[in-house]
N, C-alpha and C positions, 0 to 999 in steps of 0.2 A: 490173600496174597502176602500181606505183611507178616502174618503169623507163620507162614511156611517159607518166607524169604524167597519168594518168586516175584518176577516182574509183573506189576499190575497190567501193563500194556500187553504183555505176552498172554496173560490170562484172558484179558478182554478180547484179544485177537482170536483165540481159540473158541471163545463163547460166540463171537460173531460168525465164525465158520460153522457153527451148528452143534458144538459140544455143550453139554451141561456144565455148570460151574465145577461140579465134582469130577467129571471126565477131564475137563481142561486142567484142573489141578493135578489129577493123577498123571496125566500125560507129562506135564512140566516137571513133576518130581521123579519120573522114571525115564521117559524117553527123551524129553526135551532138554537134555543136558546143557545145551548152549544158553538156556534161559535161567538156570538156577546157579546160585553161587556155591562154590566149594569152600568149606571152612576147615581150617586146621584145628588142632587141639587147643589152641589159644584163642580161637574165635576170629582169626584173621580171615578175610574173604578173598577168594581168587576166582577168576573166570573159568579156569580149567585145573585139572590135577597136574598137568605139566607145569603150569605157572607156579603152583604151590611147591612142587618138588624143586624147581629152579630156585625159588626163594630160599628153601631150606638147604640147597646145595647137595641134594641127593639125586642120583641117577634115577630116571623114571622107571626103568626096567627093574632096578634094585628095589625101588619102592613097591612095585607090583609084586615082586617075589616075596618080599617081607610080609605084605598084607595077605598073600595067599598062604603063607606059612603060619598065619595066626597072630602076627605081631599087631599090637594096637597101633592106632594112627600116630600117636606120639612116638612110639618106639620106631616105627617105619620111617618117620621123618628125621628123627634125631640120631638113630643108630644105637641108642642106649637101651639095651634089653636086659631086664632083670630075669635071670634064669629062674624057672619054677622052683619054689621051695626055699629060695635064698632071699634074705632080707637085704635091703640096701643099707 
């Protein structure tokens, strides 16, 4: 749980409900979004993507569009995009 940054209690809960440890971990890393922490490019943790975008002062819809367009996490959060082929 610690290695994958998921809640130990959430992992134990799913194991008690009949999942193997591997199944419980897979669930928490994919479907159980409420249990995992979202991290920005600096390593700051947030409970949701919405909280992360609020912290960075970017509209959540804008953030999603940027990510869908291939922007990195840092670019999507900061709005600083380095066009391909151009050095900073």
